[in-house]
N, C-alpha and C positions, 0 to 999 in steps of 0.2 A: 611278275615282279614281287619280291618280298616286301614286307612291311618296312617302313623307314625306322631307324633306330630313334630313340629319344634325343640323342645328340644331334642327328640330322634335323629333326624337327626343330630343336632349339636354334640351330644355325639359320634356318629358314625364317623363324620368327624374328631373329636379330636383324636380318637383311630388310625386313619389312618395316622396322622401327626407325624413327627419326630421333637421333641423339641430340642432347642439349647443345653441343657445340656446333651442330650443323644447322640449327634454326637460324633464319635470317633475322637479324635485329631490326626493330623499327622504333619509332618515338610514340607509338600509341599508348594511351593511358586508360587503365580500367579502374573504376572505383565503384563501391557498393552504391546502388541506386534506390533500393526499397524504401529506407527511411526518408530519404530526401523527396521522393515522389509522394509518399503518403502524407508527409507534413505539409507539402504545398497544396495537395488535394484538400485536406481537411481545413487548412486556413481559408481556401477559397470557398469552401462550402459554408463556413461559419462567418464569412466576410471579416475575418480577423485581419487580413492584409489591408483592407480598407480602413478599418478602425485604427490600427497602429500607425499607418502613415499620416493620419490626422494629428497625431501627437507631436509632429515635428514641422518645422518650417519646410518650405519647398526645397531649399538648398540642402546638399549633403546627401548621404546614403540613405536609402529607405529603411526606416526601422523595421518594417515587416521583413524585408530581406535579410537584415542582420538577425532578427528573432528567429526566422525559419532556419537559418544556418545554425544557430545555437541549439535549437531544439533538435534538429537533425543530428548534430554532433553529440548532444547528451544521450540520444537513443543509440546511435550507431557505435559510439566508443564506450558506452556504459559509464557515463560521467562527463561533465563539462569541464574542459580546460581551454580557456581563452588563448593561452600561449600556444597550445598544440593546434587550435583551430586556426590561428593566424598563420602558423607555418603551413598548414594544408592549403589554405586559400591564397598563399603568397604566389603560387604557380598559376599563371593565366590559363594554362591548358587544363589544369584541375578545375579551376572555376568554370571554364567552358563545359567541361564534362558534367559538373554538378548543375549547370544551368544558372550559375550566378554571373550577373552582367557586371557588377561594380567591384572595384578594388576597395578592400576593407583592411584596416589594421587594428591593432589591439585596443587603441584608445576608443575607436568607433564601437567596438564590441562592449567595452566597459561602459561607456556612456549610454549605449542602448540598454544595457542591463539595468542601469540605475533609473532610466526613464520608465522601463517596464515596472520596477518596484514602485514608482510613484503612482502608477496607474494600474496596479495589480487588481483592485476591486473592479475597475471599469472593464478590464479584459475578462474577468470571470463572469461578470454580469451580462456581458455580451454573449457568451457561451450559453448561459441559462436562457436568455431571451430567445436565441435562435433555436434551442431545443424546444421551447414552448410554442413559439409562433410559426416556425417553419416546419418542424417535424412533429408537432402535436403532442409533445411529451406532457404528462401531468404527474405531479409529485404528491402522492397520497401517503407515502411511507418513506422516511428518510432516516439514514444512519448517520450518526455523529461519532467522531473519534478524535483522539488527540495523541500526539507522540512528540518526541524531541529528537533533535540531531546535533551533534557537537560541532564546534568550530575550531579551526586551527588559529590560535592567536590569543592575545591578552583579553581578559573580560573588560567590559565597560557597562554603561547603563542598559544597553539592548542585549549584548552578548554576556549572559550571566550564568553563574552555577545554580543549579537546581536538581530536583529529582531526575536522575538520568535514566530514561528507559532504553538507552543504548548501552547501559551498564559501563559508562565511562564518566564516573563522578570526578575524575581528575581533570576534565575538560569543560570549559564553559559551553553554553549551548543556547539554542532557541527552541521555541516550541511551535509546532505546527498543527492546525486544526483542519480536518477534512469533513466534508458532508458528501454523502452518496445517495443517489436515488436507488432505493431497494429494488424496484421493478426492472430497472435497466442496468444496474451495476455500473453507473457512470458517475464520476465525481462532479458535483455541482457547486461546491463551496470551499473556500480556502482562507485561512487566517494564518498570519506569522506574528508571534508576540515574543517578549523577552522570556529567556530560559527559566526564570524563577517563578513565572506565573503558574498557579495550579490549575487543574481542570475545572474546578467550580468557578473560578474567576474568568477562565477562558471561554466557558460555555456561552455567556450572553453575547460575546463578540461574534462568535461564529453564527449564533442564531440570528442576530441582527443582520448579517450578511445575506442570508438565504430566505428569511421569512416571507419576503415580498413574492417569491416565486412559488411558495407552497400553496397547495389547494386547502381551502377551509377544512378544518378537522383532520389535517395530516397528522399521522402518527410519527413522532420523532423518538428514535430508539438509540440509547446510549448506555455506557457502562456506569456503575454506581459511583465511581470516582468523581463524576461531574454532578451528581445529584445533590441538591440542597432544597429546602422548602421554597427558598426565594426563586431559584431557577425553575421549579415545578410550577410555581404561581405565575412566572413569566410567560411560560408556554401556554398555560390555561387562559391567562388574561388575553393572550394574542389570538385565541380561537382555535388552538391545536391541542393535541393530546400527546402523552409521552408514555414510554415503556422503558423501564430500567430494572436492574438487579437491586433489591432492597438489602439494607443492613439488617442483620438478625437482631431481634429484640426479645427480652424474656417473655413478652406476651405472645410471641410466635410459637413457643415450645408446646403450648397445649394442643396445637393443631396436629402435631405429630402423632400423638396418642389418642387424640379424640376419635371416638367411634363415628364412623360415617363412610361415605362412599369415596373411594379413590378410583379415578379413571385411568385406565391404561392408554397411553398415547399409541395410536395405530400408525402403521406404515401408510404410504401414499395409496397403495392399492387396497386398503382397508384390512389387511391382515395384522395380526398381533405379532410383534417382534419376538424372537426366540429368547429363552431365559438368559439373563446376563446382559441383555441389551435393552431392556425394557425401562421406560420412564413412566412414573405414576404422578398424577396431578390432582390437586383439589383447589378450590377457590374459597376465599373468605373476605369479609371486609375488615380492613385495617382500622386502627384507631383514628387515623386521619380521614377516613372515608374512602380511601383508595381501595381499588380491587387488588387483592394480593393472591398470587398463584404460588402455592407450595409444591415444589417438585422433588421427588426422589428418583435419582437416576442410579440404575444398577452399576453402570459403567463408571460413574463418579465414585460410587461406594468403593468399588474395587481399586480404583486409582488412589483414593484416599488411604485406604488400608495398605496398599503397596508402598505408598509414600511414608507411612508410619514405620513400616518395617525397614525400609532403606535408612530412614533416619535413625531408628534404634540400632541398626547394625553398625552404622558409622560411629554412633556415640559409645557403643559398648566397646568397640576396638580402641577408641580414643581414651575411654575411661580406663581400660586395662593398661594402656600405655602410661597414662597419668599415674595410676596406682603403683606401677613398677618404678617410675622415677621418684615418687614420694618415698617409697621403702629404701631406695638407694641414697636418699638425702639429696637428690639432684632434680628438683621440680623444673619443669620446662619453662623456658624464658617467657613464653606467651602468657604464663600465668603469674609472672612476677611483676612488682610495681617498683619503678625506679625512685619513687618519692621516699626521702629519708624518714619522713614522719609517719609512714603508713606501713604497717606490717600485714602481709597477706598470709592467711592460713588456709590450707586446703583440706577439704574433707569429702566424703563420698555422699551422693544422693541417696544411694541404698547400699547395703553392705554387700560388696562383690565377692567377699570371702564366703558367703553362704550361697552363691549363685555361680558356681564353677561352670555349669553347663551353659554354653553360649546361647543355644536355641531357647532354652527355657527362660534365661534372663531377658532375651529379646522379647519373648512373648509377654512376660510380666510387664515390661516397660511399655509395650503397645497397649495392653489393657489399662494401664494407669493413665493413658493419654486419650482414651476414647471418650468423647463428649456427648455422644448421641446425635450430633449434627452430621456425621459422616454421610455422604451421598445426597444430602439435602441442600437446596438453596431456594430463595424466595425471589420472585418477580413482583413488581408493582406497576399498576397501570392506572391512569387517570380516568379511564372509562371502562365500562363492562366489556369483558372480552372472554372468548372461549379459551380455557387454560391451555389446550393442546395447540391452538393457534398462537397464543402468547409465547409458548416455548419455541414453536418453529420460527417465529419472527425473530426472537432474541438470539437464537443460535445462528440465524442467517447473517448476523453481524459479522461473521468471519469474513465476508466479502470486503468489508472496508479495512479489516485488519490485513487482508491480502493485498490491498492497495498500498499500505504502508511497507509491506514486504517488497512489492515491486518498485516502490519509490526508492527504498534504501539499497536493495540488492540488484534488481533487474536494471534500474536507471542509475543507480549509485549517486544519490544526492550528497553523500557525505564523503570526506570532510569538506565543509564550506570553508573558503579562504577569503571571503569578502569581509569588509569592515563596516561600511556605513549601513544603516537600516534599510535604506532604499536599495542599495546593491544586493543585500541579503534577500530582500523580498523579491527582487528581480530574478535573482539566481534560483529561488524556490519556485517562482512562477514558470520559469523555463522547464524545470523538472515536472511540475504540475501539468503543463501543456503536453509533455511527452507522455505522461501517465494518462491524460485525457484521450489523446489520440489512440493509444494502445487499447483502451477500454471501449472507444467508439468502434474500433475494427472488430473487437470481440463481439460487439453487439450486432453489427450488420453482417458478420460472416460467421455462421454457425460452426464451420469447420475449425475456426480459431478460437471458439468460445472458451475452451478450457486451457488454453495455452498460458504459461507463465510469461512474465515480461521478457525474461531471458530467451526463452524459446521463440517468442514472437519476433524478437530482434534478430536472432539468428536466421530465421526464415526470411525476413525482409532483406538482410545482408546478402543472401544468395542471389537476390535479383541485382544485377550489376549493369553498368553502361560503360561501353568502350568508346573513347574519343579517338577518332582516326586523325592523326596528326600529319599534315602535309606542309612542308616548308615552314615548320615551327608553329603552325596554327592548326586548331582543331576544325576540320572541314566537314565532319560528319559524326553522328553518334549512333551506335548500335546497342540495343538492349538484349540481355540474355539472362538465363536462369529463371525461366517461367515455370516455377514449381506448382504443384496443385493448389497450395495456399495462395500464392500470388495471383493465380488465375481466378480463384474464388473471390479474392478481395476486388480484383478488376471487375467481375461480374456484379458485385455488390454495389460498387460505385456507379457502374453504368445504370443500374436500376434506380439509384438515388437521383442520377442526372435527369431522369424523366420528370422529377418533381422539383427540379431546381427553380428557385424563385430569385430573380435578380435582386441584388441588395436594395433594401428600403423601399421596393416597389409595390409590395402587397402586405398589408398588416395581417392577412389571414394566411394560415398555413395549409398544407395538404391534409387529407382525412386523418382522423385520430389514429395515433400509432402506426404511421406508415412504415416505420423502421421495422416494427414487429411483423407487419405483413411481409416485408422484404425477407426477413429471416425465415418465415414460414414457407414462403413460396420459392 
């Protein structure tokens, strides 16, 4: 027999296929299960369900149940909408598929959110306590950072205009402070304050929340926007040290040209980086007695010069456009002044008539802006420290900046639509709990360690549960979507279960760094 034609093969394949209209309809319900299961598992591990249910009288819906639903929704839907969540849980079969026992409405969720805000510090402290006592975490190096998120609505005493790190100066905002354990990349501190508060004023509030969990001599690392002599003294008087980026002063200039040894920062394997990627460091004692680390980065130098060139190119083109408009007697509106008593005269910074060549003009402009600080920056530390180690620690602050990225993009905390300070704090706490759960999974599951929040949530959402509906009720549940990451997370939690300590039963935790042992083994 001859070979079958392509048409014959296609017809055979058609006959084997089940078409949409031939599928037998049923009332079964399939919903994502990964986020829901993970949230419930972590709440159990940290005894958050027990803590939250003590915040309410025995009657009514469990606050822990309401909170777990909101945290799940914030992760699963990339942002919490109480109206949407109410619609989802309005269906009894969907509640059964999620494992939710009680009927809840919008008012229950709003009240729970406000109660969470009232007890925000208590919840975060519980997490820190369990990390230390149950899992043996120690905090010898902690990152601090601050950001803002805007609010939909009119400003008041709490929701205020301020320096917008979201680049939305047209919207009122709140400020959020985070503290993170450097070793574990897990957030351990949270503050929510009015939007007009600057980082220097915000620093003591965040410090006060976490200091009782820090080891003596803990190094606190933060950006220079929060540094002041008062804040530095606060840290030192409390028995800790700090590392931050210092403001450049005229007395620092002499160390650039001073004859002496500059050390090249080596790679982890001890090799010297290739040209163009090297960092050079030297230490000296500042006027205040602090250790200062002067850093010259070849990559930063190239970035600074490239930034100068881009600025000069934009300004040259704008200057030529402005010169042309002046010659025509029609200056651009942006340079005019509507005040009747003010006359605006326009002139050139340098004579463009003698600089017809664009590239040459740009080079001259760049040369005129070079200060000699390009590629350099200064770190200051309250204790003696190896300069290469200081640079490594400071640059690892990127981990806490990534947390803000996850909070704003992966979990999508903004825009907030709450009004009361307690409601806003509760809403931020829900997103913080989602962020904490994601970072905890990263820590115990090496395969997921480098996942962004978006990728992690996508993986979790592939794991689903189907509720088998018979006579209008869910009679059975079947899980599917066991991807390699889901299996790895399951294995990690099984290992943790071996070390599970019933709530409040034992003040002593398992051996030090048991989670690191889990990650390695």
